[in-house]
C-alpha positions in Angstrom: -0.1 0.2 0.2 1.3 3.9 -0.6 3.4 5.0 2.3 1.9 8.0 4.1 5.5 9.0 5.8 7.6 12.6 5.5 8.0 11.9 1.7 4.0 12.2 1.3 4.0 15.5 3.2 6.8 17.1 0.9 4.6 16.3 -2.0 1.5 18.0 -0.8 3.3 21.1 0.2 3.0 20.2 4.5 7.0 19.4 5.3 6.5 22.4 7.7 3.5 21.1 9.6 4.2 21.1 13.8 6.1 17.8 14.1 3.3 16.8 17.1 0.4 16.8 14.4 2.5 15.0 11.5 1.4 11.6 12.4 -2.1 12.5 13.4 -2.3 14.1 10.0 -0.4 11.1 8.3 -3.1 8.6 9.8 -6.1 11.0 8.6 -4.6 10.6 5.2 -4.2 7.1 5.0 -8.0 6.4 6.7 -9.4 8.8 3.8 -7.5 6.9 1.2 -8.6 3.6 2.3 -12.3 5.2 2.4 -11.9 6.5 -1.2 -10.6 3.2 -2.9 -13.4 1.2 -0.5 -16.3 3.4 -2.0 -14.8 3.3 -5.5 -14.1 -0.5 -5.6 -17.3 -1.3 -4.2 -19.2 0.6 -7.4 -20.7 -2.1 -8.8 -20.1 -5.3 -7.1 -23.0 -7.0 -5.3 -23.8 -7.7 -1.6 -22.1 -11.4 -2.3 -19.2 -10.1 -3.5 -18.8 -7.5 -0.7 -19.5 -9.9 2.0 -17.1 -12.4 0.5 -14.2 -9.7 0.1 -14.7 -9.0 4.0 -14.4 -12.5 4.7 -11.1 -12.8 2.8 -9.7 -9.4 4.2 -10.6 -10.6 7.3 -8.6 -14.1 7.4 -11.9 -16.0 7.1 -10.0 -19.3 6.8 -13.0 -21.0 4.9 -13.3 -18.8 2.4 -9.2 -18.8 2.0 -9.2 -21.9 2.0 -12.4 -22.4 -0.5 -10.5 -20.0 -2.9 -7.3 -21.7 -2.9 -8.8 -25.2 -3.5 -10.7 -23.4 -6.6 -7.3 -21.8 -8.1 -5.6 -25.6 -7.6 -1.7 -25.2 -8.1 -1.8 -21.8 -6.9 2.1 -22.3 -5.8 2.8 -22.0 -9.4 0.6 -18.8 -10.1 2.7 -15.7 -11.1 0.8 -13.4 -8.2 1.3 -16.0 -5.5 5.5 -16.0 -6.9 5.6 -11.9 -6.8 3.7 -11.5 -3.4 6.1 -14.1 -1.9 9.2 -12.2 -3.1 8.2 -8.9 -0.9 6.7 -10.3 2.0 7.7 -11.0 5.6 4.7 -13.6 6.4 6.3 -16.9 6.1 4.3 -18.6 2.8 2.0 -20.7 3.9 0.9 -18.1 7.1 -2.7 -17.2 7.3 -1.9 -13.5 6.6 0.0 -14.5 3.6 -2.4 -17.1 2.3 -5.0 -14.3 2.5 -3.1 -11.6 1.0 -2.8 -14.0 -1.9 -6.1 -14.8 -2.3 -7.1 -10.8 -1.6 -4.7 -10.3 -4.7 -6.5 -13.3 -6.9 -10.4 -11.8 -5.6 -9.4 -8.2 -6.8 -8.2 -9.5 -10.2 -11.3 -11.3 -10.7 -13.9 -8.6 -9.7 -12.7 -5.3 -9.6 -9.9 -6.0 -12.2 -9.4 -2.0 -12.5 -8.5 -1.5 -8.8 -5.0 -0.6 -9.5 -6.4 2.7 -11.5 -8.5 2.9 -8.4 -5.6 2.9 -6.2 -3.4 5.4 -8.6 -6.6 7.7 -9.0 -7.5 7.7 -5.5 -3.7 9.0 -4.3 -3.7 11.8 -6.8 -6.8 12.9 -5.9 -5.9 12.8 -2.1 -2.6 14.3 -2.8 -4.2 17.4 -5.3 -7.2 17.9 -2.8 -4.5 18.3 0.1 -2.5 19.8 -1.7 -5.4 22.9 -2.7 -5.7 23.4 1.0 -2.2 23.2 2.6 -2.6 27.0 3.1 -5.6 26.3 5.3 -4.0 23.0 6.8 -1.0 24.7 8.2 -2.6 27.9 9.1 -4.8 25.6 11.4 -2.0 23.9 12.8 
């Protein structure tokens, strides 16, 4: 996921924000991004799809296992291999498997999710940048 850190504050013109307010502002920005992405991704999905996705991200073992069973030889899947390269979780840990199934679910049910993420990040950055003077004045 996108990194909300000092470089994010620089990119939106808020590097001059008081240190004691940076952490809470970064958390706020991250929360806003997650809400925007979630709202945009849920457009056009059925209640059943949304319920299934929620169970996957909540690491529901039965739902994750059903997906793994349906995928078959998932350990040879390119997505699996890419996630494994960048993961700190063990290969067969519940968290890693849920992350893998999440990626596969998104590919199948919301193939435009990468564009949604990019557009949401850019939109949030533009919005914050346009309000930076007001944000700094109220900091």
